[in-house]
TORMAR-816265 format. One line per field, with one value per atom (N, C-alpha, C): residue in one letter; atom name; x, y, z. Coordinates in steps of 0.05 Angstrom, whole numbers, padded with zeros to 5 digits. Layout:
REM TORMAR-816265
roke: [a,...]
dotor: [CA,...]
xx: [X,...]
yy: [Y,...]
zz: [Z,...]
END
This chain:
REM TORMAR-816265
roke: [m,m,m,s,s,s,r,r,r,c,c,c,l,l,l,s,s,s,n,n,n,l,l,l,r,r,r,h,h,h,h,h,h,w,w,w,l,l,l,p,p,p,s,s,s,l,l,l,l,l,l,t,t,t,l,l,l,a,a,a,f,f,f,s,s,s,l,l,l,l,l,l,i,i,i,w,w,w,a,a,a,f,f,f,y,y,y,a,a,a,r,r,r,g,g,g,k,k,k,t,t,t,p,p,p,l,l,l,p,p,p,g,g,g,r,r,r,v,v,v,t,t,t,v,v,v,e,e,e,s,s,s,l,l,l,r,r,r,y,y,y,g,g,g,i,i,i,t,t,t,n,n,n,a,a,a,l,l,l,r,r,r,i,i,i,s,s,s,a,a,a,m,m,m,l,l,l,i,i,i,s,s,s,g,g,g,l,l,l,v,v,v,f,f,f,p,p,p,s,s,s,t,t,t,t,t,t,r,r,r,n,n,n,e,e,e,e,e,e,i,i,i,a,a,a,l,l,l,g,g,g,l,l,l,i,i,i,r,r,r,l,l,l,r,r,r,l,l,l,p,p,p,y,y,y,v,v,v,t,t,t,s,s,s,f,f,f,a,a,a,l,l,l,s,s,s,t,t,t,a,a,a,l,l,l,r,r,r,l,l,l,v,v,v,p,p,p,t,t,t,f,f,f,v,v,v,s,s,s,t,t,t,a,a,a,l,l,l,t,t,t,v,v,v,v,v,v,q,q,q,a,a,a,q,q,q,q,q,q,g,g,g,p,p,p,r,r,r,s,s,s,g,g,g,l,l,l,a,a,a,c,c,c,r,r,r,r,r,r,p,p,p,p,p,p,e,e,e,e,e,e,g,g,g,l,l,l]
dotor: [N,CA,C,N,CA,C,N,CA,C,N,CA,C,N,CA,C,N,CA,C,N,CA,C,N,CA,C,N,CA,C,N,CA,C,N,CA,C,N,CA,C,N,CA,C,N,CA,C,N,CA,C,N,CA,C,N,CA,C,N,CA,C,N,CA,C,N,CA,C,N,CA,C,N,CA,C,N,CA,C,N,CA,C,N,CA,C,N,CA,C,N,CA,C,N,CA,C,N,CA,C,N,CA,C,N,CA,C,N,CA,C,N,CA,C,N,CA,C,N,CA,C,N,CA,C,N,CA,C,N,CA,C,N,CA,C,N,CA,C,N,CA,C,N,CA,C,N,CA,C,N,CA,C,N,CA,C,N,CA,C,N,CA,C,N,CA,C,N,CA,C,N,CA,C,N,CA,C,N,CA,C,N,CA,C,N,CA,C,N,CA,C,N,CA,C,N,CA,C,N,CA,C,N,CA,C,N,CA,C,N,CA,C,N,CA,C,N,CA,C,N,CA,C,N,CA,C,N,CA,C,N,CA,C,N,CA,C,N,CA,C,N,CA,C,N,CA,C,N,CA,C,N,CA,C,N,CA,C,N,CA,C,N,CA,C,N,CA,C,N,CA,C,N,CA,C,N,CA,C,N,CA,C,N,CA,C,N,CA,C,N,CA,C,N,CA,C,N,CA,C,N,CA,C,N,CA,C,N,CA,C,N,CA,C,N,CA,C,N,CA,C,N,CA,C,N,CA,C,N,CA,C,N,CA,C,N,CA,C,N,CA,C,N,CA,C,N,CA,C,N,CA,C,N,CA,C,N,CA,C,N,CA,C,N,CA,C,N,CA,C,N,CA,C,N,CA,C,N,CA,C,N,CA,C,N,CA,C,N,CA,C,N,CA,C,N,CA,C,N,CA,C,N,CA,C,N,CA,C,N,CA,C,N,CA,C,N,CA,C,N,CA,C,N,CA,C,N,CA,C,N,CA,C,N,CA,C,N,CA,C,N,CA,C,N,CA,C,N,CA,C]
xx: [00016,00000,00017,00041,00058,00067,00070,00077,00054,00029,00006,00005,00010,00009,00032,00055,00077,00071,00057,00049,00028,00010,-00010,00002,00021,00035,00050,00062,00078,00061,00036,00019,-00003,-00001,-00023,-00026,-00004,-00006,-00019,-00010,-00024,-00053,-00060,-00088,-00104,-00092,-00106,-00109,-00089,-00091,-00111,-00112,-00133,-00160,-00164,-00190,-00198,-00179,-00186,-00191,-00175,-00179,-00204,-00209,-00234,-00258,-00257,-00279,-00284,-00262,-00264,-00275,-00263,-00271,-00300,-00309,-00337,-00356,-00347,-00365,-00369,-00349,-00352,-00365,-00362,-00372,-00399,-00407,-00434,-00455,-00479,-00500,-00520,-00534,-00555,-00574,-00593,-00614,-00611,-00599,-00596,-00570,-00570,-00545,-00530,-00504,-00485,-00469,-00452,-00436,-00419,-00418,-00403,-00419,-00406,-00420,-00428,-00420,-00425,-00454,-00465,-00492,-00490,-00511,-00511,-00509,-00523,-00523,-00496,-00483,-00457,-00436,-00439,-00421,-00424,-00448,-00453,-00443,-00447,-00437,-00406,-00394,-00364,-00354,-00367,-00359,-00361,-00384,-00389,-00367,-00362,-00342,-00314,-00307,-00281,-00277,-00298,-00296,-00293,-00307,-00305,-00277,-00266,-00239,-00219,-00222,-00203,-00206,-00230,-00234,-00220,-00222,-00209,-00178,-00168,-00139,-00129,-00143,-00135,-00137,-00159,-00161,-00140,-00133,-00111,-00084,-00081,-00056,-00057,-00080,-00083,-00083,-00097,-00099,-00072,-00056,-00030,-00011,-00015,00003,-00003,-00028,-00036,-00039,-00038,-00043,-00017,-00009,00014,00007,00027,00024,00011,00020,00009,-00021,-00029,-00057,-00074,-00063,-00077,-00081,-00059,-00061,-00080,-00080,-00098,-00127,-00132,-00159,-00169,-00151,-00160,-00166,-00151,-00157,-00183,-00188,-00214,-00237,-00233,-00254,-00257,-00244,-00245,-00234,-00215,-00199,-00180,-00173,-00154,-00127,-00114,-00089,-00068,-00067,-00048,-00052,-00077,-00083,-00075,-00082,-00074,-00044,-00031,-00002,00011,00000,00011,00007,-00017,-00022,-00004,-00001,00017,00046,00055,00082,00085,00065,00067,00068,00052,00053,00080,00091,00117,00139,00136,00156,00154,00132,00128,00152,00161,00184,00209,00213,00236,00233,00209,00204,00208,00198,00201,00230,00246,00274,00289,00282,00295,00288,00263,00255,00270,00273,00288,00317,00329,00356,00359,00340,00341,00339,00321,00317,00343,00355,00381,00402,00403,00423,00419,00394,00388,00394,00392,00398,00428,00443,00472,00485,00481,00495,00486,00462,00452,00465,00473,00484,00514,00526,00554,00572,00562,00579,00593,00580,00592,00591,00612,00612,00623,00634,00646,00625,00633,00615,00617,00596,00599,00618,00632,00652,00638,00652,00642,00648,00630,00633,00655,00669,00689,00716,00721,00748,00763]
yy: [-00024,00000,00025,00023,00047,00056,00036,00043,00059,00051,00065,00093,00097,00124,00141,00130,00146,00153,00135,00143,00165,00163,00185,00211,00210,00235,00247,00229,00239,00252,00243,00253,00271,00283,00299,00325,00337,00363,00359,00339,00336,00329,00313,00307,00332,00349,00373,00392,00394,00412,00401,00375,00363,00369,00366,00372,00401,00419,00448,00456,00447,00455,00443,00417,00406,00419,00427,00442,00468,00483,00509,00506,00488,00485,00477,00457,00449,00471,00485,00506,00529,00535,00557,00548,00523,00515,00500,00491,00478,00500,00494,00514,00507,00527,00522,00546,00545,00566,00585,00576,00593,00608,00634,00648,00654,00654,00664,00686,00700,00721,00710,00725,00716,00697,00680,00661,00635,00633,00608,00607,00584,00579,00558,00556,00536,00508,00503,00476,00470,00490,00484,00480,00494,00490,00462,00453,00426,00405,00410,00392,00391,00415,00416,00401,00404,00390,00360,00352,00323,00311,00324,00313,00314,00335,00337,00315,00309,00287,00260,00256,00232,00227,00248,00246,00241,00255,00251,00223,00212,00185,00165,00169,00151,00153,00177,00180,00167,00171,00160,00130,00119,00090,00078,00093,00085,00084,00099,00098,00077,00075,00056,00027,00021,-00007,-00020,-00008,-00021,-00020,-00001,00001,-00020,-00030,-00049,-00077,-00081,-00108,-00117,-00142,-00153,-00159,-00159,-00164,-00191,-00211,-00238,-00239,-00224,-00224,-00210,-00190,-00176,-00196,-00210,-00229,-00251,-00262,-00283,-00273,-00249,-00238,-00234,-00226,-00223,-00250,-00271,-00298,-00308,-00302,-00310,-00295,-00271,-00257,-00267,-00289,-00303,-00286,-00269,-00256,-00277,-00276,-00295,-00293,-00315,-00316,-00297,-00296,-00280,-00250,-00242,-00214,-00208,-00226,-00221,-00222,-00239,-00240,-00214,-00205,-00180,-00156,-00154,-00133,-00135,-00159,-00164,-00157,-00164,-00157,-00127,-00114,-00085,-00071,-00080,-00068,-00073,-00096,-00102,-00084,-00074,-00058,-00028,-00020,00009,00021,00008,00019,00023,00004,00006,00030,00034,00058,00084,00085,00109,00115,00095,00100,00108,00096,00104,00133,00140,00168,00188,00181,00198,00200,00178,00179,00197,00195,00213,00242,00248,00276,00286,00269,00277,00281,00264,00267,00293,00300,00324,00349,00347,00371,00374,00354,00355,00378,00381,00403,00431,00434,00460,00467,00447,00453,00458,00460,00467,00443,00419,00396,00393,00401,00399,00426,00442,00469,00472,00450,00451,00453,00466,00467,00441,00433,00409,00413,00392,00395,00404,00421,00430,00410,00408,00389,00399,00381,00388,00391,00387,00389,00364]
zz: [00000,00000,00000,00010,00011,-00017,-00036,-00063,-00076,-00069,-00079,-00070,-00044,-00033,-00044,-00048,-00060,-00088,-00103,-00131,-00131,-00112,-00110,-00102,-00083,-00074,-00097,-00114,-00136,-00158,-00161,-00183,-00173,-00150,-00140,-00156,-00164,-00179,-00206,-00223,-00248,-00245,-00224,-00219,-00212,-00195,-00187,-00211,-00227,-00251,-00271,-00274,-00292,-00282,-00255,-00243,-00248,-00242,-00245,-00274,-00293,-00321,-00333,-00326,-00337,-00325,-00300,-00288,-00302,-00306,-00320,-00348,-00363,-00391,-00394,-00378,-00380,-00369,-00349,-00338,-00358,-00375,-00394,-00420,-00427,-00454,-00453,-00431,-00429,-00426,-00434,-00433,-00411,-00400,-00381,-00380,-00362,-00361,-00337,-00315,-00291,-00292,-00298,-00301,-00275,-00277,-00257,-00270,-00255,-00268,-00291,-00313,-00336,-00353,-00368,-00385,-00370,-00345,-00330,-00320,-00321,-00310,-00288,-00272,-00251,-00263,-00284,-00296,-00308,-00321,-00333,-00311,-00288,-00266,-00254,-00251,-00241,-00261,-00286,-00307,-00307,-00303,-00301,-00277,-00254,-00230,-00234,-00245,-00250,-00268,-00290,-00309,-00298,-00283,-00270,-00250,-00235,-00216,-00230,-00252,-00267,-00278,-00290,-00301,-00278,-00256,-00233,-00222,-00220,-00210,-00229,-00255,-00274,-00271,-00268,-00265,-00239,-00217,-00192,-00192,-00203,-00205,-00224,-00244,-00262,-00249,-00227,-00212,-00190,-00177,-00154,-00164,-00185,-00193,-00200,-00217,-00222,-00198,-00180,-00157,-00136,-00135,-00114,-00125,-00151,-00162,-00177,-00171,-00185,-00214,-00231,-00259,-00264,-00249,-00253,-00247,-00226,-00219,-00241,-00253,-00275,-00298,-00306,-00328,-00321,-00297,-00289,-00290,-00280,-00281,-00309,-00328,-00356,-00368,-00361,-00371,-00359,-00334,-00322,-00333,-00344,-00358,-00387,-00393,-00419,-00442,-00435,-00456,-00467,-00492,-00503,-00488,-00486,-00471,-00484,-00510,-00524,-00517,-00515,-00508,-00479,-00461,-00433,-00429,-00444,-00442,-00453,-00476,-00487,-00469,-00456,-00437,-00413,-00403,-00380,-00386,-00410,-00418,-00421,-00432,-00435,-00408,-00389,-00362,-00349,-00354,-00342,-00353,-00378,-00391,-00384,-00371,-00365,-00349,-00328,-00313,-00331,-00349,-00367,-00386,-00396,-00413,-00398,-00373,-00357,-00352,-00344,-00338,-00363,-00386,-00411,-00418,-00414,-00420,-00402,-00376,-00358,-00366,-00375,-00385,-00409,-00427,-00451,-00443,-00424,-00415,-00402,-00386,-00373,-00394,-00414,-00435,-00451,-00456,-00471,-00455,-00429,-00412,-00407,-00413,-00409,-00423,-00449,-00463,-00453,-00444,-00434,-00407,-00392,-00365,-00366,-00390,-00392,-00392,-00394,-00395,-00421,-00443,-00469,-00482,-00479,-00489,-00517,-00528,-00554,-00576,-00598,-00621,-00636,-00651,-00667,-00689,-00698,-00720,-00746,-00760,-00786,-00807,-00827,-00848,-00868,-00880,-00900,-00889,-00864,-00853,-00856]
END
């Protein structure tokens, strides 16, 4: 459970920003009959809150489920749901590779920031020399 809480602590800001922006967007673009100041109506505000909570619930459950369930349990559950073995194996393998992809992405980001931090101050060689 501690891995789940650390994942939630790590992703609280993106979740909060998603909640706030989806609330604002839906509140301004949905229509209703009971006006509030500006273009916002009571119905559009309720609609925005509802959709923001839906999106946040999906994001949080998307973090909690893989954090609390082992890969083998996910694959076994998919097989018990009568998904083809090949499909559940492919999904299980993809989930197993997520940490590798994340570490590779972080390595690439660090490598790209290297020249900006003064580690490589030389100019690239000119062609034709």
